[in-house]
N, C-alpha and C positions, 0 to 999 in steps of 0.2 A: 336598507335602513342599517344605519351604522351607530353601535353603542359606544360609549366612550368610558374610559377608565383613567382616573387619575386626575385631570381636570375636569369638572362637572362630574366626578364618580359618583355612581349610584349601584354597585353590585353587591356590596354587603357593608354591614355596619363599621366591620375594621376597615375596609377600604375607605369608606366616606370619611373616616378620621384623619386620613393622609391624602396628600396630593403631591406629585411630582412636579417641580417649578420647570425641568428641562424637557419632559417626553410627556406624550399624548398618547394613550393605548384606544386603539378602536377595534371592533370587529364586525365582520359583515355576515348576513345571514346566511351564505353559502359555506360558514366555517372557515374563511380567510381571517388572519388576523393582520394589523397595521399598526405601524408606531411611526409617530412623526416627532420631530425636535421642536421647541417651541423658540429657541435661540442659536445662533451660531456656535458650534460647538463640535468637538471630538468625543464619540462615545465609545467606551470599550463594552464590547457585548460577549457574553458567555451563555451561548446556545443551550437549550434543554439537552442536546446530545454531548454536551462538554466542549465542543469547537468554540475558539475564542478568536477573535478579531477586532480591530478599531476601525469606525467610519466617521468621516467628516463630513458635515452636512452644514447647510444654511437654515435659517429660521424657517417653519413652515414645511421643509421636505421631508418626505419618507425617509427613514433609516431601515426600516425592514417592512416586508410585505409578504403575503400569501404562505402563512405558516401552518397550514393546514395539516401537515406530517409531523411536525416536531412539538409532541406534546411533552408537558413537564415545566420545571422551575427555571426561569430566565433570568439573567443578571444584567445589570445595565449600569456602568460606572462613568460618571462625567468628571468635571474637575470641581463639581459643587455638592453633587449626592451618589449615593449608591441605592439602586431601584432593584428590588427583586418582585417577581410577578409569577403567577402561574398560569399556562395556558393549557386549558382541558379540552382542546379540539373545537370548541365553539364559542368559547368566550375567557376573558381574561379574570382572574379572581386573587384574592389575598394580597394585594398590593401592599409592600413594604418598602418605606422611604427613610433612608438615614441620610441627615446631612452631615456634610464634612464641615468639623469645628473651624479649621483654619484653611482658608483657600491660599494656595499658593501664588503670589503675583504673577504678571505675565511674563517677568524675567525670568522666573524660575522654571517655567514651563519648559517642556523638551523643543527643541529647535526643530523646525520642519524635516530637516535632513535627518534627525535622531529619529522622530516619530515615523517617517517613511521606513527607516531600517528596521525599527521595531515590528512594523507592520510586514514588511518583506518578511522577515525572519519567522513570523507566524505562518503567512501563506507558504512559503517554501518548504516549511516541516509538515505542516497539519493539512493544509489544502490541498497540496500537489498528491502527496502519498494516500490521503484518506479521501478524497473526493474524487479523484479521477479513477475510473474503474479499473480493477488489475488486470483485465483483459487489454488494457491499453498501456501497460508498462514494457511497451517492445523497444527493440532496437534492430534497425536495417542491417542487413549483410555489410553493406557498405560502411557503416557506424563501426561495425563489429571489427571488419579488416582495418580501419583506421586505427582502432584500439590496440590491434596486434602488430602495428607500424611502431606505436609509441612503446610498446613492451620489447621490441626489438631495439629500440633506442635505448631504453632505460637499462636492460639487462644485457649484460655483457660479461665476457671471461667465463667462469665457472659458473656464473648464474644464469648464462644465456638460455636456458631452456626452462623458465620456471614453471611451476603448476599454478592452478588457480587461486590456492591459498595465498601463494606469493605475490601474484597480480592484484589479488583484491587488498592485501595487507600494503603494498609498496607503492601501488599506482591508484587505484580506484577509491581507496578511503582518502587519500590526500586530497584527490580531485573533488570529492564529494562532501568534504569536511565543513565547508562554510556554508553551502546550501542545505545540507542535512536531508537531502533527497537522494533516490538511487541514481545510479549512474546513466539509466535509460531516461529518466525523468530531467537529469540534468541537461541531456542532449535534445530532449522532445517535451519541452515543459507543458504542453498540453495533451502529451500522449499520443501514440500511436497504435491501431488496433492491430494485435497480434495475430499471426496466421499459423505459426508454428511453434508449438511447445517442444523444449528440448530439456530432456533429463540426461543427466550425466554426474561423473564423480569429480571432486575438486582435486584429488591426487594426480590427477591426469596431466600432461603437459599442455599449457594452454595453446602454444602454436599449434600442436597437431590436433587439438580440438578444433579450432578454428578452419585449420586446412581441411579436415575430414568434411566439416558442413559445406565449406566451398566447393569441394569437388562434387558434393552429391548434388547440389542444386544448381542448374542452369541461370535460373533467376535469383542467385544468390544475392546480389547487390541489392535489389529491391525487395526481397521477402523480408517480413518483420517476425523476429524471432522472441519469444518470452525466454529469458535463460536466468535462472535465479540469482547469479552473483551481478547482474546488471539491473535485474527487474527490482530486487529488493533493496531498502536502504542499509548498507552495508556498516554505517558511521552509527546506527542506533543503538542503544543499550538493550541487554538481553529482556529489561521488563517491557521496553517500548516495542521491540519486535514480538514479544510473546503477545501483546496487545493488537498488534496489528494483525497477526497470525489467527487470532481468534482461539475460542476453547475448543474446537473441532477441526480435524483436516477437511473435513466435508464443507467448512465455509471459510476455509483459508484462500489468499489469494492464489496460491496453486492449484486449488479445485475449480476455483472460478475461470483461471485463463485455461485450463483443461478442457472445460466444458465449452468454451467459446472459440478454441483454435479448430482450424480444419487439419491439421497434421500434428501427431506427436511423434517426436524423433528420439529414438534411444542412440545415443552418443557413447560407444564401448571403447575402451582404451586397454593397452596392453599392461598398465601399471598397476592398475587396481580394479578388481572386480566391484563394478558400482553397486551389485545387489547387495553389498557388505555394508551398504548405508540404507538405514530404514527410510529415509526421505524418498530415494529412489523406487524403493519395493512399493512404498505406499502410492507413489506417483503412478506406478504400474497399474496397480490394484484400481486406482481412481478411474483411469481412462477405459479400462475394461468395463467397470461397473456404470459409469455416468457419460463416459465421451462419446461423442458422434462423429468421430475422424478417423483418419487414415492413421496407422501404426506402423512405424517404419524402423528398420535397424541398421547403423552403419557401425563402422570401426571392428577392431578385433579385440577378442577378449584375452586377458594375460594367459600365458601357455599353463596348460593342465588346469583351467579355471572348474572349480565345481560346481555342480549344477544343483546339488542339493545339500543340506547339511552345514556342518561348519558353523561360519559366522554369517552365513547369506539367509535370504528369504527370510521369514519370520524370526529367525535368530538375529539377523542384523541390529545394527544399533545406531545411534548417533550421538551428537555431543550432548544434548540436553536431556538428561534423566526424565524431565516432564513430558519431553517431546516423545520418549520413547513410549511410555504409558497411553499417550494420547494418540499416536500412530498406530499402535497394536490394537487399540479399542476401536479405531477407523476401521481397519482393515477387518477385523471381526464382524463389525456392522454390515459389511457389503455381503458377506456370505461367500464369498469367491476364494478359491485355494489358491493363496499367494504364492505357495512353494511351486506348483504346477506353471503358472504365469511365469515366473523366474527362470525355471528351467527352460522354456519354450525359448525365452528372449535370449538366454546364453548361448543355445544349441544353434540358433538361427544364423545362416551366413549373411555377411555385409550385404546390404542392399535388399534383403528380404522384406517384403510387406507382409507384417503379422497379420493386419486386418483392415479391411477395406471400409471406406466410411457407408 
């Protein structure tokens, strides 16, 4: 049995006073909501979770169906009206329809190419990064090696051995600027499931980083890696990145990927103690607290690297003061001794398996 809101609305006295000329709202007894269009149109939809997109439909077509899990206030905008309505999990309530005073003539509407470009911009930045699970933000070894080849071609002379910061700034950001997604999703728009989470420091030589991983795995080319600088969108603003990471490291893409991967690979380098970076410390703690995977160590530490004290372990920092507070709180929640875990990872010989699955 379907109940309708808008046309033939009978949910509340407020809703009865208004009707939508463009949309019909229905709901089924199983808790699913449905929305139909009453004429050929393009509708801009703002979901209850904030996601926005445009859809073009013919008269009588479904524009949305199956909204059981998305509860809250929805907004729909057509060329003629703006409609707001609440979905409470079982029915539509509180219909509010506002007609647009002046309709743009057809000649003033966006051309099809412009409309498609607008839709693609929304999909590329929001749909891919927020709708594809974080454990699918992967890059294959073959794709990583192709990136290394681009680095060799781009960086010459005194810059021929760039660190990760330089590669991100001069190569990855320009490549990803138009799409607004991460390098991994630029290459793999549907995402690919990761098998190996890589923790490392950005101050290292990029080419040495790639070589160390390649030399460690016989199946390097087909193995799928979760690497922060390729997995996360590097062109987003700090506010957008903060929203993507979430209020706690336990809910971040890093934590999701760590829990889903089969292997946690620690890539050390001789330029910088990676455990002077608080994100690396937090990742090590998270894999020991919540991961169910093999933990491996490759690469060499800087000469005379400290195992404790100084600016490593719990004394480590990161570029964002807000992240420092959040990461230290997350580490404390696990109840693990971060400094002891760091000391063990620093002491280990290259190739050591610190923990089996």
